[in-house]
N, C-alpha and C positions, 0 to 999 in steps of 0.2 A: 719058563721064561727064557732059559738059555737057548732054546730052539726058536724063540720068537725074535726074528731079526729086527722087525720094526720096533719092538719094545727096547731091544738093546741099543738101537740107534738113537731112540728118543732119550734113553737114560744117559748115554754117553754125551749127547748134545747138551742135555741139562747140566751135567757135571762140568762140561767144558765152559758153558756160559757162566756158571757159578764161580768156577776157578778164575775165569777172565775178569769177572766183576770184582772178585776179591783182590786180584792183582792190581786192577785199576784203583780200587779204594786204597790199597796199601801204598801205591805210587803217589796218589793225591795227598795222602797223609804225610808221606815222606817229604814231598815237595813243600807242603804247607809248613813243615817244621824247619825249613832252611833258615839260617840266620838273616838272610836278606829280607825276610818278612817280619823280623822283630820290629816292634814299634820304635821308631827313632825320633819322630817329631809329632808333637801335638800343637797344632796351630789354633790360636784363639782369635776369633773375630767377634764383631758386635752385630747384633740384629738392628737393622735400621741405620740411621746416620749418626746417632749420638755415640760419642766415645764412652768407654768405660771409665767411671770416675772413682769408684770405690774398690773395684776388683783389680788386683795386680798379680804379676807373675809369682811373687813370693807367697801371697795368700793361696793361690791355686796350687803351687808346689807343695805347700804344707798340708793342704786339706784334701788333695785329690790323687797325687801321683801314686801313693801307696795302695790305692784302691783299684788301680787299673791292672787287670790280669790278662794274660794271653798275648797273642800277636795279631797281625793284620786280619787273619781269618777267624781266629777263635775269640777275640775280645767281645764281651757282651756289651753291645752299645747301650742297651737300656740301663745296665748297671753303671756304665760310665756317665750317662745322662744324670742319673740319680746322685752320683758322687758330686758332679758339678753343681747341681741344684741344692745340695746341702751346704754350699759355701755361703757365708754371710753376704748379703746384698744381691745374690743371684736369684732372679725371679724365674727364669726359664732358660733351658739349654737344649740345643739340638746337636746331634753328633752324626757325622758321616765319615766313611772311609775314603782315603785317596791313595791310589796305587803308587808304590807297593808297600809302604811302611809308615803311612801317616794317618792321623785322625784330625779332622777339621771340626772345631767346636765353635758354635755361634751362641753368644750369651746375651741375655737381656737383663739389665739391672733393675732393681726396685728404685723408685724415686719416692723418697720419704715426704709425706705431707705433714704429719704430726705424730705425737705420741699416742699410745692406746693403753688406757688403764694405768695402773700404778706399778706394774712389774717391769717397766723398761722396754716394752715392745713398741713397735712403730706401725703406723698406718700409711700405706702407700697411696699415691694419687689414683691408683686403680682399685682401691678398696681392699688390698691384701694386707693381712697382718704378718709381720716378719720380725725377726730379731737380728739386730746389728749393733755396731758401736754407736751409742747415742751421741757421743762427742762429734763423730764424723757427720752425722745427720744435721747437727746444730751448726756446722760450718756453712751450710748452704743458706739457711734462713731460720728465723725464729719459728719454733715448732708449736703450732696450736695443740691443745690437749683435747683428746677425745675419749669417750668411754660409752659402753653400752652392753646389752646382753650379747651372749655368744651368737654369732650369725647375723648381727645387725650392722656389720661394718659398712657394707655398701649403702645401706639405708642412711646411716649417719653421714657418710661422705656426700651423698646426694643432697641431704638436708643442709649440710654446711655450705655447699655451693649456692643453694637458694637463699640462705640467710645472708650471705655476703652481698647478694644483689639487693635484698629487701632492706638492709640497713645502710646501703651505699648513699642514699639521699641525705642521711644524717652524718655522713663521713665517719661512720663507726664500723669497725671490723670485728667479727667474732674471733676471740682468742681461745675459747674453750666451748665445747659442746658436749652435753651429757644426755643420754637416753636412759632413764631409770628402768628398773626391772618391771615397773608397771607401765612402761612406755610413755612416760611423761618427759617432755623436753625442757632443758634449761640451757641457756646460752650466756656466756660471759663475754662482754665486749672490751675493746681495747682502752676504754676509759675506766675500767674497773667495775662497771655496773653489771650485775647479774640479773637476767630477765627470765622469770618462770613463765613458760608458754603452755605448759600442761600437755594433756593428751589430745590426740587428734580425733575429734568427734566426726569430722568429715574431711574431704580432701582439701578444703579451703580454710579450715579452722586456724591453722598457724598463720597463714598469710593474712587473714582478717585481723588477728590479734597484733601482728607486727605492724600492719597498716594503721591500726588504731593508735599504737604507740608512736609511730613516726609522725602521725598527724598532731599529737598533743605534746610531744617531747620538747620542741623549741620553746613552748610556753612554760613547761615545767621547769626548765633550767634557768629561766629568768627569775623564778621565785625561790628555787631550791638549788643549793650547791652540794657537790659531793654525794649524789644519789648512789646508794649502795645496792639496793635491790628494788626491783619492780615486779609485781605479780600481776600478770595479764589474764589470769584464769577467770576473772569476773566477766559476766556477760556484758555489762554496761558501764564498767568502771575499772579501777585498778587499785592496788595497794602498794605502798612503797616505804622504804626506810632510807634515811640520809643522815650523814654526820652533822651534828649540831641541831638536828630537828628535835625540839623539846615540847613536852606537853605543858601548857600554861598552868600556873598555880590555880588552885580553886578560887573562884570569885574573880579571876582576871579574864577579861574578854579577849580571846585571841584575835590577832590581826587577820582580817579576811584575805584569802587568796582566791582570786577569780581566774578560772581557766575557761576560755571560750572554746567551744567545740563546734 
């Protein structure tokens, strides 16, 4: 080999290139560790036009700052994103670097629609389940109550929106909506009345049952006050309970109630 000039030249060239690359890498690493690249500012912005209502600097400082490691070059942006998304009320975060020592964070907040289940969780207007201070959510509006099997959140949200429209002609608003483990629907309205709508046998089942109720309801309330429950699962009728509704004594003819359909 020592007599092979070409091989020696090739070896020396390779060694030179490797040495040069090592020097460049060392130089880049040295420069990247200079104090000027230490993160000095984390600027928080909002996604879209809405201002942040529940997330503030104190909350972010307490929940995020200790989780951010490294400098401008070495910070793991995905880890930073996860840290911000772990903060209560934060739905989504995006992170980008800004030369030479800043991170720009854009946040999207959850907007609470109502409560979910009995463990203090919240359902957002986009169908996400999240955990946050319930008292803060109640400052915005009265929270409807929702519950359903795991994974049914968006289905319950969609049905709630439909029920609001379907009951609007009666000037009634759903205050609670439940989907049972057998996928049967029950809605409680703002007059305290609970309506069992049952399972969906077809895509129109629930709409037909609500339409049947809205058609007969004005006549029902002229004869009965304080209706507590209505069961619409019957094909051609309904069952109900109401305060003060009594079964006549034996031998006493009940006063007839006529409902025209």
